[in-house]
C-alpha positions, 0 to 999 in steps of 0.5 A: 621820337623821330620816324624815317621813311627809306626811299633808297629803292624807289629814288634809286630806280630814278638814277640814269643808269643805275639797274636794280636787280630782284635779288639786289633789291631784295638784299638793300631790303634785308640790310634795311630791316637791320637798321630798323627802319620804319617805312620804305617806300618800295617803287612806284607801280605804274611805272615798275611792279615789283610786287615781289619786293612788296611781299619780301618787305613784309616778310622782313616786317617792314611798313611798305609804301607804294607811289602813286600820282593823283591820277585812277590808273596810278592807284590802281596799279598801287592797290594791285601789289596791296602796300600798307599804304599808298603815297598820292603825290600831287605837285603845287608850285605855280611852274610845276602846276601850269608846265608839268601838270597843266592843272589849275590849283583847284583842279589839282587839289581836287584830284589829290582828294578824289584820289586819296579817297580812291585809295583809301576805298581801295583798303590801304592807308594814304599819305600824301606828298605836296611836290615842289612845296618850297617853291608854292604858295604857302596858304594854298598848301595849307589848304590843300594839306587840310584837304588831304586831311579831311579826305582821310590822309594819314600824313602830309609829306612836304617835299623840296622836289628841287632842291630849292629850298633852305633851312628858313623856307623849310622852317616856314613852310612845316610850320605854316601846313602844321599850323593848319592841320594841326594834330589832325595829321603828322607832316614829313619833310622830303629834301633833295640835295641840288644846293648840297642842304638836304641834310640841313633842310630836313632837320629844319623841317623836323624842329619846325614839327615834322615827326617824320623824314624821307631819306636815302642810303647815301643819298642816292637818287636823282640828280643831286640825290636825297637827303642821306639817312646815315647824315640826317640820323648822325645829326638828329643823335649828336644832338640828343633826338630819338630815333627807331633806327639801329644807330651802332649798324648804320655804317656798315649797313649803309656802305653794304646797300651801296654794295649791293646796288654796285655804287660806290661811297665817295672816299670823302663822303660824311659817315660812311665815306673810307676816309670819314674817320682816317687821320694822318696830319701829324698835328692831329693825330698826336692830338688824337692819341690823347683826345679822339674828340679834338678833331672828330664831332662824334665817335665813329663807334657809336654808329658802327664806324672805325677810327684810322690813326695814320703814320707816315711822311707827316708824321712829327715828334709830337705825334711819335711821343703820344705814340711811344706814351701810348705804348708805355714806352719812354718818349726819350729824344733819342726813343723819338727820333729812332722811332719816326726814323723807323716809321719812315722807312717802313712808310717808303717801303710799304709805300704808304702810311702804316695803320695805328695797329702797325706802328705800335708793332713796329714800336714794340719790335724796337 
């Protein structure tokens, strides 16, 4: 079973120009609850309190996480919103240790351990995120993860903060850290899409032993975004992995989250784009009327999507023959010619292609 932690609201707050209102945040939490998301990282309380979202998520039965840097003031701010867990983060790569944190490796590890203990002393569970892990030294990562485990952390999240990882490096990193901590803590994977491989990297992490994935709806997040929840969920499901998600609601809920946030879904976006299941090519349509899997990797209905077969200027005789057969009409040459001409006339009048249902209606009326 692969678990998901959704970070749409927390990562969304870091997107330049994206302002998430109180009402929009509540709508998103309601929608995530419909997907049966196990955990939600609601906010970074030191910068954005959002206690009302935490309480609303509680009411929905969601397990809440608050983000905190490995600093006492961050931990105290997180404790004030009473989350179920605090995600304590510290960077691990040499370049970020020097230029972002200004600490040595030992100092960073000590900060992490002391603040994990501070969170636990505050009465909540704690997990840790090792930032920029794919550019860090694996030996240091393993030692830091082990120290966090000894301090009481429930899980260790390996974050590809800059999206610099590849499936190979992710696999190596997750395997190394997993071997170091054994069964003491769970391993999670957190990926960014700067090089277009966030989904592949997330799944590579699962293959290497991660039992949980950080993701955001539609990949919403700073820069190029995060691993898209819907992409990772479908990829895992199609190869046979189980998740806790309500998969038959995946497409409509993810689209609804975008609407709640006022973020457009790119038309060609995999899984949730409005062109994701649309076909107009005559060759494609003809084949799909016989067997939909010819040009689709999965049945969109499994995830709440809907296939669209369009008939228009690119429709050929093969597609029309298949359409007639499906309508129980003998596809004689004359009938095919008549139907094809009618489709082209109707398309010109509508200034656009016909849907499959419109095309079937046209056939019935000829």
